[in-house]
C-alpha positions in Angstrom: -104.6 -43.8 -21.9 -104.3 -42.5 -18.4 -101.6 -39.9 -18.0 -98.5 -40.9 -16.1 -98.3 -39.3 -12.6 -95.2 -37.5 -11.4 -93.8 -39.3 -8.3 -91.1 -37.7 -6.2 -89.0 -40.5 -4.7 -87.5 -39.2 -1.4 -84.5 -41.2 -0.2 -81.3 -41.0 1.9 -82.0 -39.0 5.0 -80.3 -38.0 8.3 -80.2 -41.5 9.7 -78.0 -44.5 10.4 -80.0 -46.2 7.7 -79.0 -43.7 5.0 -77.3 -46.3 2.9 -80.1 -48.8 3.2 -82.5 -46.1 2.0 -80.5 -45.5 -1.1 -80.6 -49.2 -1.9 -84.4 -49.3 -1.4 -84.8 -46.2 -3.6 -82.9 -47.9 -6.5 -85.3 -50.8 -6.5 -88.4 -48.5 -6.1 -87.3 -46.2 -8.9 -86.9 -49.0 -11.3 -90.3 -50.5 -10.4 -92.2 -47.3 -10.5 -90.8 -46.3 -13.9 -93.2 -48.7 -15.8 -96.3 -46.6 -15.0 -95.0 -43.3 -13.5 -92.6 -40.5 -14.1 -90.0 -40.8 -11.3 -88.2 -37.8 -9.9 -85.3 -38.5 -7.6 -85.1 -36.4 -4.4 -82.0 -37.1 -2.3 -81.9 -36.0 1.4 -78.2 -36.0 2.3 -76.8 -36.8 5.7 -76.9 -33.1 6.7 -80.7 -32.9 5.8 -80.3 -31.0 2.5 -82.6 -31.8 -0.4 -81.2 -32.4 -3.9 -83.3 -33.0 -7.0 -81.4 -35.4 -9.2 -81.4 -36.1 -12.9 -81.2 -39.6 -14.3 -83.0 -42.8 -13.6 -81.0 -44.2 -10.7 -80.6 -42.7 -7.3 -77.1 -41.4 -6.5 -75.4 -40.8 -3.2 -74.7 -37.2 -4.0 -75.4 -34.5 -6.6 -78.3 -32.6 -8.0 -79.9 -29.2 -7.6 -80.6 -27.9 -4.1 -84.4 -27.6 -3.6 -87.0 -27.0 -0.9 -90.6 -27.8 -0.2 -92.6 -25.0 1.4 -95.2 -26.0 4.1 -97.9 -24.1 2.2 -100.9 -25.8 0.7 -101.2 -23.1 -1.9 -97.9 -24.3 -3.3 -99.5 -27.7 -4.1 -96.2 -29.6 -3.4 -94.0 -27.3 -5.5 -90.3 -28.0 -5.3 -88.4 -24.7 -5.7 -84.7 -24.2 -6.3 -83.0 -23.0 -3.1 -80.8 -20.4 -4.8 -83.6 -18.3 -6.4 -86.9 -20.0 -5.5 -87.7 -20.8 -9.1 -90.2 -23.7 -9.7 -88.4 -26.9 -10.8 -91.1 -29.5 -10.2 -94.6 -30.0 -8.9 -95.0 -33.8 -8.1 -98.4 -35.5 -7.9 -97.3 -37.8 -5.1 -94.3 -38.0 -2.7 -93.0 -41.5 -2.1 -90.6 -41.5 1.0 -88.3 -44.4 1.4 -86.5 -42.7 4.3 -85.7 -45.4 6.8 -85.1 -44.4 10.4 -84.9 -41.0 12.0 -86.0 -37.8 10.2 -88.0 -39.8 7.7 -89.8 -42.8 9.1 -90.6 -41.1 12.4 -93.3 -38.7 11.4 -91.1 -35.7 10.8 -91.2 -35.6 7.0 -94.8 -36.8 7.1 -95.5 -33.6 9.1 -94.0 -31.5 6.3 -96.1 -33.3 3.7 -99.2 -32.7 5.8 -98.5 -29.0 6.2 -97.8 -28.8 2.4 -101.1 -30.5 1.7 -99.6 -33.1 -0.7 -100.4 -36.9 -1.1 -97.6 -39.1 0.2 -97.1 -42.9 0.4 -97.3 -44.6 3.8 -98.4 -43.9 7.4 -99.3 -40.5 8.8 -97.6 -38.5 11.4 -98.9 -40.2 14.6 -98.6 -43.8 13.3 -95.1 -43.1 11.9 -93.9 -41.6 15.2 -95.5 -44.3 17.3 -94.1 -47.2 15.2 -90.6 -45.7 15.1 -90.4 -45.2 18.9 -90.2 -48.7 20.3 -91.4 -47.6 23.7 -94.6 -46.0 22.3 -95.1 -48.9 19.9 -94.9 -51.4 22.7 -97.3 -49.4 24.9 -99.9 -49.4 22.1 -99.4 -53.1 21.5 -99.9 -53.8 25.2 -103.1 -51.7 25.1 -104.4 -53.8 22.2 -103.6 -57.0 24.0 -100.9 -58.0 21.5 -98.4 -60.5 22.9 -94.8 -59.3 23.3 -91.6 -60.3 25.1 -90.8 -58.7 28.4 -88.9 -55.4 28.1 -87.6 -52.3 29.9 -86.7 -48.8 28.9 -83.6 -46.7 29.9 -83.3 -43.0 29.4 -79.8 -42.7 31.0 -77.0 -44.8 32.2 -77.6 -46.2 35.7 -75.4 -49.1 36.8 -77.7 -50.2 39.7 -80.8 -50.1 37.4 -78.9 -52.0 34.7 -77.9 -54.8 37.0 -81.5 -55.0 38.3 -83.1 -55.2 34.9 -80.7 -58.0 33.9 -81.9 -60.0 36.9 -85.6 -59.1 36.1 -85.4 -60.1 32.4 -82.8 -62.8 32.5 -80.2 -63.6 29.9 -79.8 -63.3 27.0 -81.0 -59.8 26.4 -81.3 -57.6 23.3 -80.3 -53.9 23.6 -81.7 -51.5 21.0 -81.9 -47.8 20.3 -85.6 -46.9 20.7 -85.8 -45.0 17.4 -83.8 -46.9 14.7 -84.2 -49.9 12.4 -82.2 -52.3 10.2 -80.6 -53.6 13.5 -78.4 -50.6 13.6 -77.0 -50.2 17.2 -78.6 -53.6 18.3 -76.6 -56.0 20.4 -77.2 -59.4 21.9 -76.1 -59.6 25.5 -75.2 -63.1 26.7 -73.5 -62.2 30.0 -73.7 -59.3 32.5 -70.3 -57.9 31.5 -71.6 -57.5 27.9 -74.4 -55.2 29.0 -72.5 -52.0 29.6 -70.8 -52.0 26.1 -74.1 -52.8 24.4 -75.7 -49.9 26.1 -72.8 -47.6 25.1 -73.5 -48.6 21.5 -77.3 -48.1 21.7 -77.0 -44.7 23.5 -74.7 -43.4 20.8 -77.7 -43.5 18.5 -80.6 -42.5 20.8 -81.3 -40.9 24.1 -83.6 -43.8 24.9 -82.8 -47.5 24.8 -85.0 -50.6 24.9 -83.9 -53.8 26.6 -85.8 -57.0 25.7 -85.7 -60.5 27.0 -84.4 -63.0 24.5 -86.5 -65.9 23.3 -85.5 -69.1 21.4 -87.7 -68.5 18.3 -88.0 -68.4 14.6 -88.3 -65.0 13.0 -91.5 -64.5 10.9 -92.6 -61.5 9.0 -96.0 -60.4 7.4 -96.5 -57.6 5.0 -99.7 -55.4 5.3 -101.2 -53.3 2.6 -104.2 -51.0 2.6 -105.9 -48.1 4.4 -109.2 -48.8 6.1 -109.5 -52.4 4.8 -105.9 -53.5 5.1 -104.8 -57.0 4.0 -102.1 -59.3 5.2 -99.7 -61.2 2.9 -98.7 -64.8 3.4 -96.0 -64.9 6.1 -92.3 -65.4 5.4 -89.6 -66.8 7.6 -86.0 -65.6 8.1 -83.2 -68.1 8.8 -80.3 -65.8 9.7 -76.7 -66.9 8.9 -75.6 -66.0 12.4 -76.8 -65.8 16.0 -79.4 -63.1 15.2 -80.6 -61.1 12.3 -78.2 -58.2 12.5 -77.3 -55.5 10.0 -74.7 -57.6 8.1 -77.0 -60.6 8.0 -79.6 -58.4 6.4 -77.4 -56.4 3.9 -74.0 -57.9 3.5 -73.1 -59.2 0.0 -71.6 -62.2 1.8 -74.7 -63.0 3.9 -76.1 -66.5 3.7 -79.3 -65.6 5.4 -82.2 -67.6 3.9 -85.8 -66.4 3.3 -88.5 -69.0 3.3 -91.7 -67.9 1.6 -94.2 -69.1 2.7 -93.0 -69.5 6.3 -92.7 -73.1 7.6 -95.8 -72.9 9.7 -98.9 -75.0 10.2 -102.1 -73.5 8.8 -103.5 -72.4 12.2 -100.3 -70.7 13.1 -100.2 -69.0 9.7 -103.6 -67.5 10.3 -102.6 -66.4 13.8 -99.6 -64.4 12.6 -101.5 -62.8 9.8 -104.2 -61.8 12.3 -101.6 -60.4 14.7 -100.0 -58.4 11.8 -103.4 -56.7 11.1 -103.9 -56.1 14.8 -100.5 -54.4 15.1 -101.2 -52.3 12.0 -104.5 -51.1 13.6 -102.9 -50.6 17.0 -100.6 -47.8 15.8 -103.3 -46.6 13.3 -101.1 -47.2 10.3 -102.2 -46.9 6.7 -100.7 -47.5 3.3 -98.3 -50.3 4.1 -96.1 -51.9 6.8 -94.1 -55.0 7.7 -94.8 -56.7 11.0 -92.0 -58.8 12.5 -92.8 -61.6 14.9 -91.1 -64.4 16.9 -92.6 -68.0 16.9 -91.2 -70.0 19.8 -89.2 -73.1 18.6 -90.3 -75.2 21.6 -93.9 -74.1 22.4 -95.0 -72.2 19.2 -96.0 -69.1 21.2 -96.1 -66.0 19.0 -94.7 -62.6 20.1 -94.9 -59.4 18.0 -91.5 -57.8 17.9 -92.2 -54.6 15.9 -93.9 -52.9 13.0 -92.0 -51.0 10.3 -94.0 -48.3 8.5 -91.4 -47.9 5.8 -90.1 -51.4 5.3 -87.0 -52.2 3.2 -87.6 -52.1 -0.5 -84.2 -53.5 -1.7 -84.1 -56.3 -4.2 -83.7 -58.8 -1.3 -86.2 -57.2 1.0 -89.0 -59.3 2.5 -91.9 -56.9 2.0 -92.0 -56.9 -1.8 -91.1 -60.6 -1.9 -94.1 -61.4 0.4 -96.6 -59.6 -1.8 -95.1 -61.1 -5.0 -95.6 -64.5 -3.5 -99.2 -63.4 -2.5 -100.0 -62.6 -6.1 -99.1 -58.9 -6.4 -96.1 -58.2 -8.7 -93.6 -55.6 -7.7 -94.6 -52.8 -10.2 -98.3 -53.4 -9.3 -97.5 -53.2 -5.6 -95.8 -49.8 -6.1 -98.8 -48.6 -8.2 -101.1 -49.7 -5.4 -99.1 -47.7 -2.9 -99.4 -44.6 -5.0 -103.1 -45.1 -5.3 -103.5 -45.6 -1.6 -101.6 -42.3 -1.0 -104.1 -40.5 -3.3 -107.1 -42.1 -1.6 -105.9 -41.1 1.9 -105.1 -37.6 0.8 -108.6 -37.2 -0.7 -110.2 -38.4 2.5 -108.2 -36.1 4.7 -108.8 -33.1 2.3 -112.6 -33.7 2.7 -112.4 -33.2 6.5 -113.4 -29.9 8.0 -110.7 -27.6 9.4 -113.0 -24.9 10.7 -115.6 -24.7 13.5 -119.3 -24.2 12.7 -121.8 -24.4 15.6 -124.8 -26.6 15.0 -127.9 -24.8 13.9 
């Protein structure tokens, strides 16, 4: 019988999605426990790392630890107080949604430490998190998107001009955040300034997108070099758009339709676009790609890619793979395997220079 690997589940984080991350971690911990030894590693809102006991993630508590960016340490977690060794995980599994977790920062630490970790690398994580960079890569790959503009500071003249250029309604979003945190729908010009105030409170850069009358469709992607796309799912929000409460509130009546209510040709189109978006940012491991399908003309626009998609009990990513024939614990095991495979590939690359003979 194969030995059980030690998986450090990293959750929480310095992000507006801290609470969502804890909910994701609770589901992942339970699913991983069948085949792996799960160790809970909380990153609190101040960025401090806590190794917790027990089987379920907690919002606080544990022993303060740190991970040194030294490959000789082989991923050792040491107690902050006296540097004693407390754990040496085989794989790190970050479910850190948003800033300081999904944006390439913690991935950079894992790369420096030379440890296997689940999900996309530094560049793909950063590009997918930053909506301006993501959209530029999508445009380069010829992936259809809605019209958009980017603001880096408040400018009343520019704001009025972009409202005329893009038309109403508009969506205003922080460039580096997810779970619809800080997102507003702008239906009239007098709503634009308050929406920008909210978005700029979360980020120094804000994306403004033209609104479309569309259905919201999502596809889950899994793999490294030979990634695969799940069947698509469709979201029917219980309000005007799929905002934070619609996603996570206990009173939400949002409906998920799996498979999405699409004709076969459109189904294949959105699956192909999901794989193209995955490759455009050079993702690996897994991701969820969100799209719009026009209600009137059926045109498809890629909205964004999420390299650490939600993993709560109601999240679309695991539901899509379960409907595609991959049960939840097997999906998590596959992600751990993909992390090991990518690490082995990167470890085989040369890091020195040797002139040709």
